[in-house]
N, C-alpha and C positions, 0 to 999 in steps of 0.2 A: 618563508619556508622554502626549502629546496629538496632535491632528491626525488623520490618516487612514492606514490601512494597506491595501495592495493585495494581493490574491491572486486566484487564478483558479478559476472554476467551469467544469467540463467538461460540455458537453451532448453526449449521444450518442443518436442515433436511427437505428437500423439499418434497412435495407430489409427488407421482409417476406420471410420464408423459407418457401417452399412445396415440398412433396415433388416436384412436377413440374418444378421449375426445374432447368435443365441446370447452373447454377452453384451449386447448393445446397451442395456441400462447400466451395467457395471462399468463399461467404458465411459459412458457419459458421466456417471457419478464420480469416477476417479478424476476425469478431466476437470469437472467443476470444482472438486476439492483441491486439486493442484493449483488451479487458477485462483481460487479463493485465498489459499495460503500465500501464494506469490503476490497477489494484490495486497495482502495484509503486511507482509514483511519486506517486500521489494518496492522499488520505485519504477513504474513502468513508463517507458518512453517509446511510443510506437509499439513494436512487437518485442522490444528488448526489455528484459527485467534486470534492473540494476540492484544488486544485493549488497547491502552494507556488511562489512566484515563481521560485526557481532552476531549476525544471523546465519553465517556459513554452516555451523554444525546442525542447527535446527532444520534448515531447509534440506541440507544434504541427507541427513538421516531419514527425513520424511520421504524424499524422492527415491532413495534406495529401497525403502520398504515397499513403496508403491511399484517400483520397477520390478522387484522380485515377484509381486503378485501378478503383474502383467506377464512376466516370463513364464510363471507357473501355468498360465492359461494360453501360452503359445504366441504371445505378442512381443514385439521388439521395439519399444518406444525409445526415443532419445531424450533422456533427462540428464543434463550435465551442468555443473557449475564451473565456469572458467574463472580462475583467479587471474585477474588482469592487473598488471603493474603499469601505471601511467606516470609520465613525467609530471612535474608539478604544474606546468602550464596546461597540459592536457586535462589533468585532474580539475584544475581551476575552471577551465572551459566547461567541463561536464557539470561541475557544481553550479555554474552560472545558468546552464540549461535547466537543471533541476529547480533552481530558485525561480526561474521564469515560469516553468510549468506549474509550480506550486501556486504562484501568484495568479496565474491565469485560471487555474481550477477554482481557487477561492473567489476570485472576481466573478466567475460564472455562477457560483452558488449565490453570491450577493445579488446578482441580477435576477436570479430566479426568485429570490425572496421579495424583491421590490414589486409591489403592486399585485402580487399573486397570493392566492391562498395555497399553502403547501400542506401536504399530508404528514402524518407522524413519521412515515418511513423516510421522507425527504429530510425532515429535521434530524432524524437519526443519522442519515448519510452525511449531512453537513457537519454534525458533531464529530463523526468518525474522521472526516476529512481534516478538520481543524486539529484533532489529536495527532493524526498522522503527520501533518505539517510541523507541529511542534517537535515531534519525535525526530523527523528528518533534520530539522534545524540543529538539534542536539547531536545526533549521530554524525552528521557531516561537518559539524562545527562551523556552520555557515556564518554565525555572528562574528567569528574571528576574521573571516575572509571578506565578507560583504556586510559590514555593520550597518550602514545606512539602509540598504535594501531589506535587511532582516527586521529592522525597526518598523519599516512600512508593512512588512508581511505580518509581524506580530500585531500591529494596529488592526490590520484586516481580520486577523484571527479573532481579536477582541470584539470587533464590530459584529462578526458573524455569531460568535458565542452569545453576545448580548441579544441579538435579534432572535436567535433560537430560544433563548430562555424566556424572552417576551412572548413568543408564539407557542411554546410547548407548555401545556398545562402541567403543573406539578402533580406528581402522583404520590399521594400519601396513603399508607395503609391505615386501617382503622386502629385507633388507640383506645385501649380500655383503661379507665382510671378507676382504681379501687382505693377505698379508705383502709388504712392500715391501723 
């Protein structure tokens, strides 16, 4: 492939939160919601949120709604999505970084599972991490660019999912059987 690829970088700068502020709980609540949605739909590297193109409208609309609420209360946060066009080589380098970070995070979860008892929350987090990894593989078309590395990553995802299913008790609701 040649040419340029476009993706988004999300810039977040929240208003200062001080103990004496009457809106402190509101500010913290909005910050947490924004970070949660960015963690769900973006890929975070350090303090940079990389936003795949399909999620531009969703994140943009949410950030504008929240920004309006902040402005109504007298705050001026910085919430911006920059549409960035990268050369193919830069884009490929960024994808290599994303692939490496995905593998590292999944390997860390695998280490956590080995020899340790984990709680239900951790199992849920591992499951979410594997789902996100699968999603990023599809969105960034990583299998087309790094086929060998993606096969290894998918194997790691499979191992994690198997271990989680072995450790997580199946939750069944009660079944009522009636004679007809």
